[in-house]
DOFIDO-939650 format. One record per residue: x, y, z of N, C-alpha, C in turn. Coordinates in steps of 0.2 Angstrom, whole numbers, plus 5000, padded with zeros to 4 digits. Layout:
N
XYZXYZXYZ...
END
This chain:
302
461949285393462649295394462649365397463049375402463149435406463549485401463549555403463849605400464649595400464949575405465649565405465849505401465449455401465649395396465549415389465049465387464949485380465549525378465849575383466449615381467049565380467149515384467749475384467649435377467049415375466949375369467149425363466949485363467049535358467849545357468149545363468949565363469249505360469049435362469349385359469249375351468649395349468449395342468849445338468949505341469349555338470049535337470349505342471049475342471149425336470649375336470649325331470549355324470149405323470049435317470649465315471049505319471649535318472149485315472249435319472749385317472549345311471949335310471749305303471849345297471849415298471949455293472749455291473149445296473849435294474049375291473549325292473649255289473549265281473049305279472949315272473449355269473849405273474349445270475049405270475049355274475749325275476049295269475649265264475949235258476349295254475949345253476249405249476849435253476849435260477349465263478049415262477849355262478449305262478749315255478349325250478649325243478949395242478749445245479049515245479749505249479749475255480349475258480849435255480649375251481149335248481449365242481049395238481249425231481349495231481249535236481349605236481849625242481549615248481949635254482649595255482649535254483249495254483749515249483549525243484049545238484349615240483949655242484149725244484649725250484549675255485049675260485649645258485649595253486249555251486649605246486249645243486649695238487049745243486749775248487149815253487749775256487549715258488149675261488749665256488549645250489049635245489449705243489149755244489449825242490049835247490049805253490549815258491149765257491149725251491749685250491949685243492649665243492949655236492749575234492449565229492249495228492149485220492349435218492249415211491649375209491249355214490649315213490849245214491449225215491649155215492049135221492649175222493149155227492949185234493449195238493249225245493249295244492749325248492649395248493149425253493349485251493849525256493449585258493549605264493149665267493449725264493049765262493249825258492949895262492549885267492249945270491849985265492050055265491650095261492050115254492650075253493050095247492650085241492250045240491850035234491450105233491150125238490750185238491150245236491750245239492250305237492450295230492550235227492650235220492050255216491450245218490850265214490850345214491050375219490950455219491650485217492150445216492750485213493050465207492750405204492950385197492650425192493050455188492750505183492250465178492450405176491950365172491350355175491350325181490650315184490250375186490550435187490250495188489950515181490250505176489950525169489350475168489450415170488850365168488250385172488350405179487850435182487550495179487950545177487750605174487350585167487550535164487150515158486350495160486250465165485650445168485250515169485550565172485150625174485050665167485450655162485250695156484650655153484650595153484050555150483450575154483450605160482850625163482450675159482850715156482550775151482150735146482450685143482150655137481550605139481750565145481250515147480650545151480750595154480250625159479950695157480450745156480150815155479850815148480150785143479850795136479150755136479150685138478550655138477950685142478150715148477550745152477350805148477850845146477650915143477250905136477450855132477150845126476450805128476450765133475850725135475350775137475450835140474950885142474750915136475150925131474950965125474450915121474650855120474250805116473650785120473650775126473050765130472550815130472750885130472350935129471950935122472350915117472150915110471550865109471750805112471250745111470750735116470750785121470250775126469550775124469350815119468650815116468550755111468950715110468850665105468950595108468950595115469150525118468550485119467950505117467350465117467150435110466850375110466750345103467250305100467150275094467650235091468250265089468250335087468850365085469250385091468950395097469350405103469650345105469350285105469650225106470250205102470250225096470750215091471350265093471250325095471750365097472050345103471750325108472050295114472450235113472250195108472550135106473250145103473250195098473850215095474350245099474050285104474550325109474850275113474450225115474750175120475150115117475150115111475450065107476250055109476650105110477350095112477450055118476950065123476950025129476849955128476549935123476349865122476949835119477249865114477849835111478449825115478749765115479349755120479849805118480249825124480749875123481349845118481449785119481949755114481749765107481149755105480949765098480949835097480749875101480749955100481449975099481949945103482649965102482949945095482749885093482949855087482649905081482049915081481749955076482050025075482150055081482450125081483150125079483550065080484150065078484250055070483750025067483650025060483450095057483050125060482750195058483350245058483750245064484250295065484950275062485050215058485650195056485850235050486450225047486650275042486250265036485950205034485550195028484850195031484650215037483950205039483450255036482850255038482350295036482450365037482650385043482750455045483250485040483850455039484350485034484050485027483650435025483350435019482850495018482450505023482050565022482450625022482950635026483350695026483650705019483850655016484150655009483550675004483050645005482450655001482250735001482250765006482050835006482650885006483250865003483750905002484150925008484150885013484550895019485050845020485350825015485850765016486450785020486550845021487150865025487050855032486450845034486250825041486250755043486350715038486350635039486950615043486850565047487450545051487250475054487750445057487550385061487350405068486650415069486350455075486550415081486550355081486750315087487450295088487850315083488550295083489050355084488850415084489250475085489150505092489750535094489750555101489250605103489150655098488750715099487950695099487750645096487050625095486850565098487350525100487150455103486650455109486850495114486350505120485750535118485750595115485050625113484650575109484950535104484550485100484250435105484650405110484350365114483750395118483850455120483350495124482650505119482750515113482150515109481750445109482150395109481850325109481450325115481750335121481350335127480750385128480850445125480250485125479750465121479850425115479350395111478950345115479350305118479050245122478650275128478850325131478450345137477950405136477950435130477450485128476750455128476650395126475950365126475650355133476150325137475850315144475650385147476150435147475950495150475350525147475250525140474650555137474050515140474050455140473450415142473250435149473750435154473650455161473350525161473650565157473350635158472650645155472550605149471850605146471350585151471550525155471050495160470950545165471550585168471450635173470950695171471050715164470650765162469850745161469750685160469050665160468750665166469050675172468750675179468650745181468950795177468850865179468150885178467850925183467150945182467050995176466650985172466551035166466351095168465951105174465751165177466351215178466951185180467551225181467751265174467751225169467851255162467351315160466751295162466151345160466251405164466451395171466551455175467151495172467651465170468251495168468051535161467651505157467451545151467051605152466651595157466151655159466651715162467151695165467651745168468051775162467951755156468351775151469051745149469151685152469751655151469851625144470451635141470551605135470851525136470951495130471251425131471851415135472351465135472951455139472751475146472451525147472251535154471851485157471351455153470951395155471351335157471951325153472351265154472751275161472951345162473451355168472951355174472351385174471951395180471551335182471351295177470951235178471251165177471551155171471751095169472351075173472851115173473551095176473451085184473051125188473051115195472651045196472151035192471750975193472150905191472650915187473050855185473650845190473650875196474250875200474450805202473950755203474150685205474350655199474050655193474250625187474950645185475050705185475750735183476250705188476150695195476550665199476750595198476150555196476250485193476750485187476550525182476950525176477750535178477850585182478550605183478850555187478550525192478850465196479050405191478550385187478650325183479250345178479250405175479750415170480450435172480450465178481150475181481450405183481050365186481350295188481550265181481150265176481350235169481950265167482150335168482750365165483350335170483250335176483850325180483950245180483450205179483550135179483550105172483650145167483650125160484150075159483950025155484449965153484249945146483649915145483449885139483649925132483349985132483450025126484150035124484550055130485250065129485650005127485549955130485849885128485749865121485149875119484949855112485249905107485149965108485250015103485950035102486350045107487050065107487550025111487249985115487749945120488149985124487950045125488350095129488750135126488950125119489350165116489050225112489450265108490250255107490550275114491050235115491450255122490950245128490850295132490450295137489850335136489750365130489250415129488550395131488350335130487650315132487650265137488250245141488250205146487850235152487350195155486950215161487150165166486950185173487150145178486850075178486250065175486049995175486449955170486649975165487149945160487849935163488049985167488749975170488749925176488149925179488049875185488149805182487749795176487849725173488549715171488849755168489549745165490049735171489949775176490449765182490349695185489749675186489549615190489749545186489549545179489549485175490149485170490349545168490949545163491649555167491649605172492249615175492349585182491849545184491849515190491949555196491749615196491849665202491149675205490949615209490249615212490149665217490749675221490649725226490549795224490949815218490849885215490149895212489949835209489349835205488749845210488849815216488349825221488249895224488849925225488949985228488550035223488750025217488350075212487650065212487449995213486649985213486350025219486750015225486450055231486450125230486950155227486950225225486350245220486250205215485750215211485050215214484950165219484350165222484250225226484750255230484750315233484550375229484850375223484750425218483950425216483750365215483050365213482550395219482750375225482350395231482350475231483050495231483150575231482750605226482650585220482250615215481550605215481350545217480550525217480250555223480550555229480150575235479950645235480350695233480150765233479550765228479550735222479050735217478350715221478450655224477850625228477550685233478050715236477750765241477450825238477750845233477550905229476850895226476750835223476150825219475650785224475750775230475250745234474650785235474050755235473450795235473350825243473150885243473050915250472450885253472450865259471850835263471550885267470950905266470650955270470851025268
END
């Protein structure tokens, strides 16, 4: 076979290989397009109409978005989601760093396996079950109030999930408990990949535990912290299960979050267009919060 014929055969083979690769990917692309891209497009389309989900839709333009950004109740609901970021994201990541640092030396062997299992247990428990259990714990006659009475702090007892001042922080505590184990396990895994020579060099230079943490551990966990922040911020902004089970959004709108309000608008109040607009805004807020985190925690190449 001549050289030109060999080159032509190689080009045909390369084209065939490229198209055969797309054939392997095609089923996943079809599933993604049907169950992700199409609903996204339809949600944006519905947000431009006044529609009750059954009758004829009426063109609304951007009026639904205007309502989202001007209605005081909806703005408060969006604000609740940002408050939950403190509990769902900052507290689990901060405590996760502390706990991971403490258990880093005992993660090998049977005891280390038990520690990792206990820490990760909240992720295994369904959120519905966790919400019900915490509702019992934080009720007027729940374990938390019983302990407070037992130690002589009966004046602090209250319906933690039923009062305006404590309902949202109480929901935040539930979310922090759920996400703490995930963050800790991710951070412990990241710490296990840090070269021990870096710690030895820091000790030779006279670094104490705090300096060692700031100079070696924290910079080495940049990507893991980025993953934790991304997952937890999304969990805060898109929260639904815990709130729906523990408080139902009450009292008033104190614990209502965008995910719950979208559900109510679409299925209870039959305002599909407004619910879709709120969903689009929520998606935009998630991107606005997550993309900078991804950029700041991205590992530098070269």
